[in-house]
C-alpha positions in Angstrom: -61.6 4.6 -23.0 -61.1 3.8 -19.4 -60.0 0.1 -20.0 -58.1 0.7 -23.3 -54.6 1.3 -21.9 -52.5 -1.8 -22.2 -50.5 -1.2 -19.0 -51.5 1.1 -16.2 -48.7 -0.1 -13.9 -46.6 -3.1 -13.0 -48.0 -6.2 -11.4 -46.5 -7.6 -8.2 -44.9 -10.5 -10.1 -43.1 -8.1 -12.4 -41.8 -6.1 -9.5 -40.6 -9.2 -7.8 -38.9 -10.4 -11.0 -37.0 -7.1 -11.4 -35.9 -7.2 -7.7 -34.7 -10.8 -8.1 -32.7 -9.9 -11.2 -31.1 -6.9 -9.5 -30.3 -9.1 -6.5 -28.6 -11.7 -8.7 -26.6 -9.0 -10.5 -25.5 -7.5 -7.1 -24.5 -11.0 -5.9 -22.2 -11.4 -8.9 -20.7 -7.8 -8.8 -20.0 -7.4 -5.0 -17.3 -10.1 -4.8 -15.6 -8.6 -7.8 -15.6 -5.1 -6.3 -14.2 -6.5 -3.0 -11.4 -8.3 -4.7 -10.5 -5.2 -6.6 -10.3 -3.2 -3.4 -7.9 -5.8 -2.0 -5.7 -5.6 -5.1 -5.7 -1.8 -4.8 -4.5 -2.0 -1.2 -1.7 -4.4 -2.2 -0.7 -2.0 -5.0 -0.5 1.0 -2.6 1.6 -1.1 -0.1 4.0 -2.2 -2.9 4.2 1.5 -4.0 5.2 2.5 -0.5 7.9 -0.2 -0.5 9.3 1.2 -3.8 9.2 4.8 -2.4 11.1 3.7 0.7 13.7 1.9 -1.5 14.1 5.0 -3.7 14.5 7.3 -0.7 17.0 4.9 0.8 19.0 4.9 -2.4 18.9 8.7 -2.5 20.1 8.9 1.1 23.0 6.5 0.3 24.0 8.6 -2.7 23.9 11.8 -0.7 25.8 10.4 2.3 28.4 8.5 0.4 29.4 11.6 -1.5 30.5 13.2 1.8 33.6 12.7 4.0 34.2 9.0 4.6 32.3 7.9 1.5 30.4 4.7 1.4 31.9 3.3 4.6 30.7 6.3 6.6 27.2 6.0 5.1 27.1 2.3 5.9 28.2 3.1 9.5 25.5 5.8 9.9 22.9 3.5 8.5 23.8 0.5 10.6 24.1 2.8 13.7 20.5 4.1 13.2 19.0 0.9 14.7 15.3 1.5 15.1 15.4 4.9 13.4 16.0 4.1 9.8 12.6 5.6 8.7 13.6 8.9 10.4 17.0 8.6 8.7 15.5 8.9 5.2 12.5 11.1 6.1 13.8 14.1 4.2 14.0 11.9 1.0 10.3 11.0 1.2 7.3 13.0 0.1 5.6 14.4 3.3 2.3 12.7 2.2 4.1 9.3 2.1 6.0 9.8 5.3 2.8 10.8 7.2 1.1 7.5 6.6 4.1 5.4 7.6 4.8 4.2 11.1 8.2 3.0 12.2 8.6 0.3 14.9 12.3 -0.4 15.3 13.5 -1.2 11.8 10.0 -2.2 10.7 7.6 0.0 8.9 3.9 -0.3 8.6 0.9 1.7 7.3 -2.8 1.1 6.9 -2.2 -0.3 3.3 0.5 -2.6 4.6 -1.8 -3.8 7.4 -4.5 -4.4 4.8 -2.0 -6.4 2.8 -1.1 -8.4 5.9 2.5 -7.3 5.7 5.1 -4.9 6.9 8.4 -3.6 5.6 11.8 -4.1 7.1 15.1 -2.4 6.5 17.8 -5.0 5.9 21.3 -4.8 7.5 24.0 -3.3 5.3 27.1 -5.4 5.1 30.2 -4.6 3.1 29.8 -5.4 -0.6 26.0 -5.2 -0.6 23.3 -2.6 -0.6 20.5 -2.3 2.0 17.0 -3.1 0.8 13.5 -2.5 2.1 12.1 -6.1 2.4 8.4 -7.1 2.2 7.6 -9.3 5.1 4.3 -11.3 5.2 2.7 -11.6 8.6 
């Protein structure tokens, strides 16, 4: 019964065919995975922008309820040139604040760098609200 088994192993052609199929599948999947990673980076960066905007809104609400009201809050905000990230630090989650880097009124992070952007605090003029703007590099 030595020669009675149908297949004792795989031939070289079968092995090469399997390797070729796996290579074709990998070539189709890798670009998809890469694009999903880029989308995830953009999503994290947009989330950081939203968290900064929320923290800024909380800071404004807190400051404008004190003496001097909204005008005093606006004066403190506009006077914090280059230090607006530190101004709202206590309104951010520590894990969020730890990944952000402030440079003047600009904010960046690894996610923002990956998205080829940075965030910028707008000026606060009378009759408006300050915003955290998305700036493409």
